[in-house]
C-alpha positions as CSV (number, residue, x, y, z in Angstrom):
1,M,1.7,25.3,-0.9
2,K,0.8,29.0,-0.4
3,A,2.1,30.7,2.7
4,E,-1.4,31.7,3.8
5,K,-2.5,28.1,3.8
6,R,0.6,27.0,5.7
7,V,-0.2,29.6,8.4
8,V,-3.8,28.3,8.7
9,I,-2.6,24.7,9.0
10,T,0.2,25.6,11.5
11,K,-2.3,27.5,13.7
12,Y,-4.7,24.6,13.6
13,A,-2.0,22.1,14.5
14,N,-0.7,24.3,17.4
15,D,-4.2,24.8,18.8
16,F,-4.9,21.1,18.6
17,I,-1.6,20.2,20.3
18,R,-2.3,22.6,23.2
19,R,-5.8,21.2,23.6
20,V,-4.4,17.6,23.8
21,E,-1.6,18.7,26.2
22,K,-4.2,20.4,28.5
23,H,-6.2,17.1,28.5
24,C,-3.1,15.1,29.3
25,Q,-2.4,17.4,32.3
26,E,-6.0,17.1,33.5
27,E,-6.6,13.4,32.9
28,I,-3.2,11.6,32.8
29,Y,-0.2,13.4,34.3
30,V,-0.6,16.8,36.0
31,D,3.0,17.8,35.4
32,F,3.2,16.6,31.8
33,Q,4.3,19.4,29.5
34,L,5.6,19.3,26.0
35,A,9.0,21.0,26.2
36,S,9.5,20.8,22.5
37,V,7.0,21.2,19.7
38,K,8.3,21.4,16.2
39,L,6.2,21.6,13.0
40,D,8.6,20.8,10.2
41,W,7.5,21.8,6.7
42,S,10.6,20.4,4.9
43,L,9.6,18.3,1.9
44,K,12.6,16.1,2.8
45,R,11.0,15.2,6.2
46,S,8.6,12.3,5.9
47,C,8.5,10.9,9.4
48,S,7.2,12.4,12.7
49,R,8.7,11.8,16.1
50,G,7.5,11.9,19.7
51,G,9.5,11.1,22.8
52,M,11.9,12.4,25.3
53,Y,14.2,15.2,24.2
54,A,17.1,16.9,26.1
55,D,14.7,19.5,27.6
56,G,11.8,17.0,28.2
57,P,8.9,15.4,26.4
58,G,8.4,16.6,22.8
59,I,7.0,16.1,19.4
60,N,8.3,16.8,15.9
61,I,5.7,16.6,13.2
62,A,6.5,16.2,9.5
63,M,3.9,18.6,8.2
64,A,4.4,18.7,4.4
65,W,2.6,15.5,3.7
66,L,-0.2,15.5,6.2
67,H,-2.8,18.0,4.9
68,K,-5.6,16.5,2.8
69,R,-8.2,18.2,0.5
70,Q,-11.6,18.5,2.1
71,G,-14.0,16.0,0.6
72,S,-11.6,13.6,-1.0
73,I,-11.8,10.1,0.6
74,Y,-8.5,8.8,1.9
75,Y,-7.2,6.0,4.0
76,V,-4.8,6.5,6.9
77,R,-2.6,3.5,7.8
78,E,-1.1,2.9,11.2
79,Y,1.7,0.5,12.1
80,A,0.9,-3.0,10.8
81,S,0.9,-4.4,14.4
82,F,-2.2,-2.4,15.2
83,N,-3.6,-1.1,11.9
84,K,-6.7,-3.3,12.2
85,D,-7.5,-2.3,15.8
86,E,-10.9,-0.4,15.7
87,E,-9.7,2.2,18.2
88,I,-6.1,2.9,17.3
89,G,-5.8,1.5,13.8
90,G,-6.2,2.9,10.3
91,F,-9.3,4.7,9.2
92,Y,-11.1,6.3,6.2
93,S,-12.0,10.0,6.2
94,Q,-13.0,12.9,4.0
95,N,-12.0,15.5,6.7
96,Q,-8.9,17.5,5.8
97,W,-7.7,17.5,9.4
98,H,-8.1,13.9,10.5
99,Q,-4.7,12.6,9.3
100,L,-2.9,15.5,10.9
101,E,-4.8,15.0,14.2
102,M,-4.0,11.3,14.1
103,V,-0.2,11.9,13.7
104,I,-0.2,14.5,16.5
105,L,-2.1,12.1,18.8
106,H,0.3,9.3,17.9
107,E,3.4,11.4,18.7
108,I,2.0,12.8,21.9
109,A,1.2,9.2,23.0
110,H,5.0,8.5,22.5
111,A,5.9,11.7,24.5
112,L,3.6,10.4,27.3
113,Q,5.1,7.0,27.0
114,Y,8.7,8.2,27.5
115,Y,7.5,10.6,30.2
116,S,6.0,7.6,32.0
117,Y,9.2,5.7,31.6
118,K,11.2,8.5,33.3
119,L,8.7,8.7,36.2
120,N,8.2,5.0,36.7
121,K,11.7,3.8,35.8
122,F,10.7,1.1,33.3
123,R,10.6,0.6,29.5
124,C,8.8,-1.4,26.9
125,K,8.5,-1.6,23.1
126,P,8.0,1.7,21.3
127,H,4.5,0.5,20.1
128,G,3.9,-1.7,23.1
129,P,1.2,-1.7,25.7
130,T,2.2,1.6,27.4
131,F,2.1,3.5,24.1
132,K,-1.2,1.8,23.0
133,N,-2.8,2.6,26.3
134,F,-2.0,6.3,25.9
135,Y,-2.8,6.4,22.2
136,R,-6.2,4.6,22.7
137,R,-7.1,7.1,25.4
138,L,-6.2,10.1,23.2
139,R,-7.9,8.7,20.1
140,N,-11.1,8.0,21.9
141,V,-11.4,11.6,23.1
142,F,-10.0,13.6,20.2
143,L,-10.5,11.7,17.0
144,N,-12.6,8.5,17.0
145,P,-15.9,10.3,17.9
146,Y,-15.5,12.5,14.9
147,L,-14.7,9.8,12.3
148,P,-17.4,9.0,9.7
149,E,-19.0,5.6,9.5
150,Q,-16.1,3.4,8.4
151,K,-18.0,0.6,6.4
152,E,-19.8,3.1,4.2
153,L,-16.8,5.2,3.5
154,K,-14.7,2.1,2.7
155,E,-17.2,1.1,0.1
156,K,-17.1,4.5,-1.5
157,Y,-13.3,4.5,-1.3
158,D,-13.1,1.0,-3.0
159,A,-15.6,2.1,-5.7
160,D,-13.6,5.2,-6.4
161,R,-10.3,3.2,-6.7
162,A,-12.0,0.7,-9.0
163,A,-13.3,3.5,-11.2
164,V,-9.8,5.1,-11.4
165,A,-8.2,1.7,-12.2
166,K,-10.8,1.2,-15.0
167,L,-9.9,4.7,-16.4
168,D,-6.2,3.8,-16.2
169,E,-6.9,0.5,-18.1
170,F,-8.9,2.4,-20.7
171,A,-6.2,5.0,-21.2
172,W,-3.5,2.3,-21.5
173,M,-5.6,0.5,-24.2
174,N,-6.0,3.8,-26.1
175,R,-2.2,4.5,-26.0
176,A,-1.5,0.9,-27.1
177,A,-4.0,1.2,-30.0
178,S,-2.5,4.5,-31.2
179,S,1.1,3.2,-31.3
């Protein structure tokens, strides 16, 4: 990826993170502040993290795999335990930023979750009710209102995949016939 494009994506991610953090301070915890924000472009890094770090709540986003081409239909999966949930589950999109936004919201929800644990002196599962509550609240403000109509996009996505599978089958038949 060209350096100019990386700069644009990094700026977008940082701006989005700060908007979400400000919302968290206004609507959830006044004193919540991300002490650590890392946007990691290493190709070796495939997983993002959110939680409590030594200096406070933080996120670490694996950036190299998150940017999509504008216009291409893609499906973003969430954890199996809530992938089918209409508010916090997987979704279809053609917007180049939606997957990045989803990952950032997911990890900030973890940071809020661990911040809440510290304040309230309790714990639950990493993707349990506390996480889902924060994630649902963030998704419903910052992402879900901007997602396209899911049924229609799923139909287009499935049709595109079927067409590609047909082309692959045709190419395989041509290779076999020429052998």
